[in-house]
N, C-alpha and C positions, 0 to 999 in steps of 0.2 A: 482681248475681248473686242468683237466688232462694235462699231458705234451704232446706236440705234437710229433708224431712219426717222427724221423729224418732220417730214413733209407729209401732207395728206395723200392718199392714194389717188383720189380724183376729186374734182370740184362738183358739188351737187348743182344740178341744172334746174330741176323741178322744185316747186314749192314744198312738196312733201319731203323730198330729199334734203332741202335746206332746213326744214323743221327738224328732221332727224339729227342732222349735224349740229344744229344749235342746241338741241336737247342733250347730246353727248358732251359738247363743250361745257354747258352749264352743269351737267352732272359731275364732270371732272372737277370743275372749280368748287362745287359743293363738298365733294369728298375731300379734296385738299384742305379746305377750311375746317371741316369737322374732324377728320381723322388723320390728316397728314399724308405725305407721299408714300410712306412705308406701307400704308394699308390701301393704297390705290391699286386696283386691278381692273383689267378689262371687263371681267364678269360683273363686278360691283358697279362699274360705270354704266354698262348696258342695262343692268337691273334698275339703277336709279333713273335712267333716261326713259325706261319703259320700252326698250327695244331689244330685239334678239342680238346676241353677241356677234352673230354672223353679219348683221347690219353694220355694227361698229367696224368690223374688219373690211367691210366693203369700201369704207371711206378712209380708215386710218390703219396703219400697219401695227400699231400698238399704243400703249398708254403714254409713252414718251411723246409721240406725235400729237396726241390730244393735249398734253400739258404745253407743248410748244405752241399749239393753236390758241390755248388760253392766253399765253404770254403775248403772242402776235396780235391777238385782238386787243389786248390792253394797250400795246404800243400804237396800234392803228388808231384807237380812240383818242389817245393823247395827241398824236400828230394831227388828227382831224380837228380836234378842239383848238390846237394852236394855230392851224391854217385858217380857221374861221375867224379867230380874233385878229390874226395878222391881215386878213383880207378886209375886215370891216372897221378897223380902228386905226386912228392916226395917233402916233406916239409923240409926245412933246419933246422927249429927249431919250438918251440912252438908258438912263435910270428907269424911266417909265416903261421901256421895252423890257429890260431885265426883270424888273419888279413884276410885271405882268406874266412873263413866262415862268418865273419861279412860282408865283401864286398858282398858275395852272397846274404845275407839277405837284404841288403840295395838295391842292384840291383833289386831283385824280387819285392820289394815294390815301387820302382820308376817307374815301367812299367805302372801301372794303379793306381795311388794314390787315384783317386776318388772311385774306387771299394774298396780299402783297407779301406778308410775312412768309407764307408758304413758298411763293415764287422766288423770294430772295434767299431763304435759308435752307429749305428742306430738299431742294432738288439736286440731283447729280450735276456735275459740271456741264454747262451748256455752251453753245457757241456764243461768241461775244456779239453784242448788238451791232448791227450793220447800218451804215448810213443809207439814206434812201433819197430818191429824187423828191419825195414828199418834204424833205428838209429844206429844199431850195427857198421857199418863202421866208424861213427864219434867217437864212444867210443874207438874202436880199434886204430884209428889214434891218439886220445888223449893220450892213455896209452903208446904210444911209446916214450913220452917225459917225462923228469923229472919235477915233480911239487911239491908244498908244500901242497897239499891237501891230507887229509887222505882217502877220499872216491871218486875215480874218476867218478863214476857213479852219485853220488850226485852232484859233482862239475859240470859235464856236464849238468845236469838238471838245476842247478842255472845259468850257462852260457846261456843255451837256454832260460830260463824264463826272465832273465834280458835283453837279446838281443831283444826278442820279445816285451817286455814292452817298451823299449826305441824306437824301430823302429816303433811300432804302435802308440805311443804317437806322434812321429815325423810326421807321416802320417796326424794326426789330427791337431796338434798345430804348426809344423814347416815343412811343406812339402818341402820347398826349401832345407832344411838341408839334404834331402835324396840324393841330388846330388852334394852338395857343398864340402863334404869331411871332414869338421871340426867335425861334430857329430860322424861320423864313426871313426875318429882318437881318439876322446875322449872315445868312447865305447871300442875300442881296448886297450887303456891305462888302463881303469877301469878293464877290464877282466884280463889283464896281471898281474896287481897288486894283484888281487884276487888269481891267481894260483901260483904266485911267491911272497910269503909273506916275505921271509927272505932276 
């Protein structure tokens, strides 16, 4: 079976087109939360967005690309929030940095846990998350502090991977833990012991 195309067909340039795309993405997220991926169709998305299905196909090749766009926007929002914090705050030590980044991840997933549950559990296999030049500020901030890891870039990838795994499993299995604090504290402890081994 051929893999579904996950990229948009084109980028909207005019305000009206951008509003249409935003409505389609929001409608996709709403249906995922309310009814799950199994009931997500391009006709339902277009109807909920208040547009003709032909308008949907003008921008997206199918529902898979719309779901990918929901996920991309989520990742982009997280990266933007992290970049803003890294650009405006001075960290006292490595623990302060890790604690702040973990808190940002928990906060982002506590906003709409039902959507994150759908993105984590219900979707067919997707491409793995890719690194981005937008991650450079995080690596730069990490390198400012002394650690016991031989490869800071690999260490940051491991920290990111472990954090996402814990947070996404919490969305599914322990949603209350996203706001209670204990899980966040345990994750910080785990990561600090990884980077400070001696």
